[in-house]
N, C-alpha and C positions, 0 to 999 in steps of 0.2 A: 733848611728841610728838617720835617719831620718823616722820620723814617720807621715803618711798622716793622718788628723781625718778626717773622713767619718761621713757626717752628711746632716742635712737638708732632702733630700728625698721628698716624694709626697704625704706621708700619712694623716691622721689628728690629727699625732701628730710632725708636721713638724718645728711649733715652738719651742716644747719643745726640740725639736733636737738642733736645731741652738743654744741654750741655753748651752746644754749638749757639745756640739762640743766648744762652745768659752770657757769654764771652763775647758774641757780635755785639750785644747792647751796651756793654761796659766800655768795650771798645770806641764804637760808636759816640757815648753818650763822650770820651775823652778828646775824641776827634770835634768837640762841636757840636753835634747832632743832637735834636729833642729824638726821643724813640719812645715805643711803647711795642712791648712783647705779645704778641698773639699766638696764644697754644691754638692750631687749625684742628679742628674737626672734619673737614669736608671742604673740598672748593667751594661747595654751592655755599653755603655757611660763610664763608669768607668774602666771596663776592656779594652775597646780599647784607652783610655785615659793614662793609668796605666804608660806606660813607659816614658810619656812626665812627668808625677810628679815626678820620681825620687825618692819614696821612697823606704824604705827596708821593710816597714812593715804597716799595717794598721790598726788604733784603730776605731772601731765602735761603733760611738755615734748615730746611726739612732736608730729610735723608730718605730714599726709598718708595715703593710706594708711586700713588700720584704725586708726591712732593718733588720728585726728580723725574716721572718718566714722562712729559712734557704736557700733562693734563692742566695743573694748575700755571704752568707757561703760559698755553693756550688761551686760559678763562681770561688771565690778566693783562695779556695782550687783546684780547676780543674787547675789554674794556678800557683800555689805554691806559691802564695802569703801571706804571714804569715797574720794573723789576730789575734783580740782579742777577748775573749770571746768564748762562745759554738760552736761545729760544726754544721754541717747541720739539719744531721737527729734529734739533742736536740732541736734547736731551732723549727722546725718544729712541735714537738711533744709540747711545753712550747706554742708555740704561738697557735696553735688550743687546746683550751681549754677542747673540750671533748676528745682529744689522753692523754692530760696531766692529765685529771680526771682518763681515764679509768688505765693509767699508776700507777698512786698512788695507785689507789684503789685495783689492783692486789698486790699492795707490801706491801698492811696493814696499809697502812695510810689513817687515818682518812679524809675523805673529806664529807663536806656538802650532802645531797641527793638531786637528780637534775635530769636531762634530756639533753640533746643537741634536737633541734627542729627545721626541716627546712619546710618549705612554703608547701612541698609536701607533710609531713608527714600527718596521719588522725591520730592527735592527741586528745582525748579528753582530752582537758588542764585542766578542771576544775575536772576530775576525777584524772589524774593525780598529782596535786598539794596537792590533800587531804585534811588535816584541816590544814596545813601549815598558821599560823597566818601572817607569813611574806613572800613575795615574792621577790628574786631578780630576774630580766632579764639582759641579757647584753648579745652581740655582743661576738661569740665563738672566734674570732680572731683580738682583738683591746686591746687597755691598755689607761691608764690614764686617766681609767671611763668612758671615751666616751662612752655614749649609754648606761650607766646604770642604771635601772630605781629598786628603793627599795618600795613596796606598799604592804599595807595590804588589797589592792582591786582587785578581783579576773578582773574583767572587767578594769581596769587599765593594767594589768599583761599584760593581751590579747592585750590590745593594744600599750603596750610596742613591745611585739613580732614582729607585721609587722611594728612599728619603725625601730626594729633592723633589719630587712629583707629588708629592705631599702637601708642600711651601709653593710649588711655582706649573705651571704649566709646560713647562722644559726644562732640558738639563743642558749645559753644557758638559761637554768631557773633551780633555786636551792632554797632551802629553807634557809632563812635568818636565821642565826646564831647572837642571841643575844648577846652583852657582849663587851668586848676589842678587839681593832684591835690591832694586833700584827705582825711584819717585822723581818727576819731576813738574813741578808748577809751571803751567805757561800763564802769562798776560798779554791781554791783546786782541784782538780781533783780525782775521786775515791776515795779510801778511806782515801788517804791524806786531802779531804776535812775538813773542819772545820767551825762551826757557829759560826761570831762574837756575841759579844753581842745582846741579842732581845732588839726591840725598841717597843716602846708602844705610837702609835698614837694615840691623842685624838683633832680632828677637834674641831673648834669652833659649825661649823655649826651642828653638829652629824654625821653630813656622808661626807669622804675622797672623796670628789668630783676632779672636774678637778681645779677648784677655790680654793678649801683648800690645794690641792697637791703644786701649783706653786706660791702662793700669802704669801709674809712674812707678818708672824704674825696670818694667818688665820687657825695655827693648832699649837699644841702644843707636842714637842716630847722627851720623857722621854727613857735616855737612860744612864744606863741599864733600863731595864724595872723595875717597882714595882712587880717581882714575888719573890716568895719563890723560894730555890732551888732545890726542886723538880719541880717546875712548871717551871723555866728558863730549866732544864734541860729537862725536856720534849720537850718544844715548841726548842730548839734549836737540839736535836736528831731528831725530825719530820721534820725539815727544811734541816739537814745533807743530810737525808732521801732521800727526796724527791731528792735533788740537784742530790746526785748518781745515783736512779732508774732513773730520766731522761736524766743521761747523759750530764749533765751540767759539762762544764769546764770552769776551773779558779773563775771566779764568779757567781755568781747570786742573785736574792731577792727571798727572799719565803715571801709570804704573811699568813698572820692565823687570828684566830680568837679561842677568850678565853671566854668562855663562864663561868667561876668563880670555876665550879663545877671538882668533881673528873673524870679526865681522859675528862673534854671540852675543850680538844683545836684539832680546824681543820684546816688544812692546804687548802686554797683556790687556790692559782695559783703561777706558777715560774715564773723570768721575766727573762730572758736570756741579756736580753740589756737593765738593768735598768739606771736609769736618772742619771745624773751627775751635776745636775745644784746647784746653792747654797744652795736649800733645800730640796735637794735629801738624801734619806735616807743610799744607801749604803757610801758614806764619812763620815756620822753621827755616821754609826756603827764602819767603820774603826778607826777614832776619837779615839771613846771608847774601840778599841780594842791597841790603841797604836800607830797607824799609820797617819803622816800627809797625806794631800791629797795625793801631788807629791809621797810619800813614795807607797801610793798604784796603784796609776798609774805607776810608774817604775814596780811594782810586775806585774801586770795584762801586762806590755810591757814583761818583759822577759820572762813571761809563756806562750807570742805568739810566742816570739824567741825559745824556748826549753831552756833558762840559769836554768830557774829554775827545771827542769827533770830530 
């Protein structure tokens, strides 16, 4: 098979996407695939040029914007082009953190207290946050921790809301959950989905921001995470349930917080097109599961082609 690795794009995560694309292309070639890298500047342009690309399927290594919010997936599906990862509706739900929170909460998955806020909302922000000691403000539809502010100052949080509205139509304000940062890669579709070993993320800066995510040596990753059997089982099950509830297909990455107290595991969000760089978390989880990076990519492509179903 010839695989078109779709990367780049025009979102704030373009540079990360290019790195993911380069890693994916190298891994696919090692797995025996013919590849072509496509720096996608628009969905319409990709669909127009697809016949000349001459590929059998698309590996989506785009992050953010129309590459991850369902628009690209819908266009590929409409043309009958096989592609990796989740379908359009699932991508839409996961990219929009307001929708993702609502779906997970309705399914009984613990999430941090919070709400979406739009510029037009007549929201008494101080009353909404109540006695939250620390507040998280983030864009509703962005990734790579771009635009995220964590603060114990309500005035700074209100300022952060205005900054978010410069780059997104709505913001998410959440109560910060103190404790340990966990993430779980989930592989499979529907009831066949399973969580790979949970990873604990320990950024040296104390905040897993853009620099901590994409700079080698800035973060320590413990995989499997140092959890007891019950804690690991709960984190894995919440991740698997979130993946299934959100309709994710083939693979996703679910981010969690662990307070260290009984029942103190919360799901933050789901990522349908997680990073595939050398510091990315899904390849680390797959390695702990016993899959090399080329084998992981091979399984993802075969799912897209229907060979694993």
